[in-house]
Steps between C-alpha positions, in 0.01 A plus 500: 500500500151512351234244578504378140874435520450293818223297338707444187801392703287260707354341188846465345636338813206254515536406133875447525448252784198326346528165332331534162377161384249386237203546732588867563538564127166336426330699775643830377401423141144409604467814714624716212230346280220508760569829677742725319390441139129589556614828662723573200209430264271738695769767501566457129131509411446813705799671338382398149152632568638827621734562206237392243263754650773769481579404139160628394623856559840451334625504140793362303761280662366553852159366396670196337713444810208514742235326296712221343868473585500504879184286540647232264834503681331462836262228387777298329727531803225378733413221260868388495522509877188287530621256235839452667350458845229258389740291288748490791236390746370231263848373419592487870181313586569247224859458609411446869224256402747278315767525766 
Protein backbone atom coordinates (compact mmCIF):
# COMPACT_ATOMS: atom_id res chain seq x y z
CA UNK A 1 0.00 0.00 0.00
CA UNK A 2 1.31 3.46 -0.84
CA UNK A 3 1.98 6.12 1.75
CA UNK A 4 -0.81 8.28 0.30
CA UNK A 5 -3.32 5.44 0.71
CA UNK A 6 -2.32 5.03 4.36
CA UNK A 7 -2.68 8.75 5.02
CA UNK A 8 -6.06 8.86 3.27
CA UNK A 9 -7.31 5.83 5.22
CA UNK A 10 -6.15 7.37 8.51
CA UNK A 11 -7.94 10.65 7.73
CA UNK A 12 -11.13 8.79 6.76
CA UNK A 13 -11.00 6.77 9.97
CA UNK A 14 -10.52 9.91 12.09
CA UNK A 15 -13.37 11.76 10.41
CA UNK A 16 -15.77 8.83 10.70
CA UNK A 17 -15.18 8.76 14.47
CA UNK A 18 -15.20 12.53 14.96
CA UNK A 19 -18.20 14.34 16.35
CA UNK A 20 -18.94 17.22 14.00
CA UNK A 21 -20.74 19.97 15.86
CA UNK A 22 -21.37 23.65 15.16
CA UNK A 23 -17.98 24.72 16.51
CA UNK A 24 -16.15 22.40 14.12
CA UNK A 25 -18.16 23.68 11.15
CA UNK A 26 -17.47 27.29 12.12
CA UNK A 27 -13.75 26.61 12.52
CA UNK A 28 -13.52 24.86 9.15
CA UNK A 29 -15.40 27.68 7.43
CA UNK A 30 -13.17 30.33 9.01
CA UNK A 31 -10.00 28.40 8.07
CA UNK A 32 -11.23 28.07 4.50
CA UNK A 33 -11.70 31.84 4.38
CA UNK A 34 -8.47 32.77 6.19
CA UNK A 35 -6.04 30.16 4.85
CA UNK A 36 -7.32 28.32 1.78
CA UNK A 37 -9.05 31.17 -0.04
CA UNK A 38 -6.00 33.51 -0.13
CA UNK A 39 -3.96 30.65 -1.60
CA UNK A 40 -6.63 30.07 -4.23
CA UNK A 41 -6.60 33.78 -5.09
CA UNK A 42 -2.81 33.80 -5.44
CA UNK A 43 -2.94 30.70 -7.64
CA UNK A 44 -5.73 32.14 -9.77
CA UNK A 45 -3.97 35.48 -10.20
CA UNK A 46 -0.72 33.76 -11.21
CA UNK A 47 -2.54 31.59 -13.73
CA UNK A 48 -4.39 34.58 -15.17
CA UNK A 49 -1.16 36.58 -15.49
CA UNK A 50 0.53 33.68 -17.29
CA UNK A 51 -2.25 33.04 -19.80
CA UNK A 52 -2.76 36.74 -20.51
CA UNK A 53 0.93 37.02 -21.31
CA UNK A 54 0.67 33.98 -23.60
CA UNK A 55 -2.41 35.44 -25.30
CA UNK A 56 -0.27 38.22 -26.76
CA UNK A 57 1.28 35.65 -29.12
CA UNK A 58 -2.00 33.95 -30.07
CA UNK A 59 -4.78 34.69 -32.52
CA UNK A 60 -8.43 33.82 -32.95
CA UNK A 61 -10.31 31.75 -30.40
CA UNK A 62 -7.19 30.90 -28.40
CA UNK A 63 -6.49 34.61 -27.87
CA UNK A 64 -10.10 35.15 -26.76
CA UNK A 65 -9.91 32.13 -24.44
CA UNK A 66 -6.68 33.22 -22.77
CA UNK A 67 -7.24 36.96 -22.64
CA UNK A 68 -10.95 37.08 -21.71
CA UNK A 69 -12.83 33.81 -21.15
CA UNK A 70 -10.59 31.93 -18.70
CA UNK A 71 -9.68 35.03 -16.64
CA UNK A 72 -13.36 35.96 -16.27
CA UNK A 73 -14.35 32.42 -15.29
CA UNK A 74 -11.58 32.24 -12.70
CA UNK A 75 -12.31 35.70 -11.25
CA UNK A 76 -16.07 35.05 -11.04
CA UNK A 77 -15.53 31.67 -9.41
CA UNK A 78 -13.18 33.15 -6.81
CA UNK A 79 -15.61 36.00 -6.19
CA UNK A 80 -18.46 33.52 -5.63
CA UNK A 81 -16.36 31.45 -3.23
CA UNK A 82 -15.46 34.56 -1.25
CA UNK A 83 -19.07 35.76 -1.23
CA UNK A 84 -20.44 32.44 0.03
CA UNK A 85 -17.77 32.08 2.71
CA UNK A 86 -18.11 35.66 3.96
CA UNK A 87 -21.93 35.51 4.02
CA UNK A 88 -21.81 32.16 5.82
CA UNK A 89 -19.39 33.48 8.43
CA UNK A 90 -21.48 36.63 8.97
CA UNK A 91 -24.76 34.71 9.23
CA UNK A 92 -23.24 32.21 11.63
CA UNK A 93 -21.85 35.00 13.83
CA UNK A 94 -25.24 36.73 13.86
CA UNK A 95 -27.02 33.48 14.69
CA UNK A 96 -24.67 32.59 17.55
CA UNK A 97 -24.89 36.15 18.92
CA UNK A 98 -28.68 35.89 19.22
CA UNK A 99 -28.62 32.36 20.63
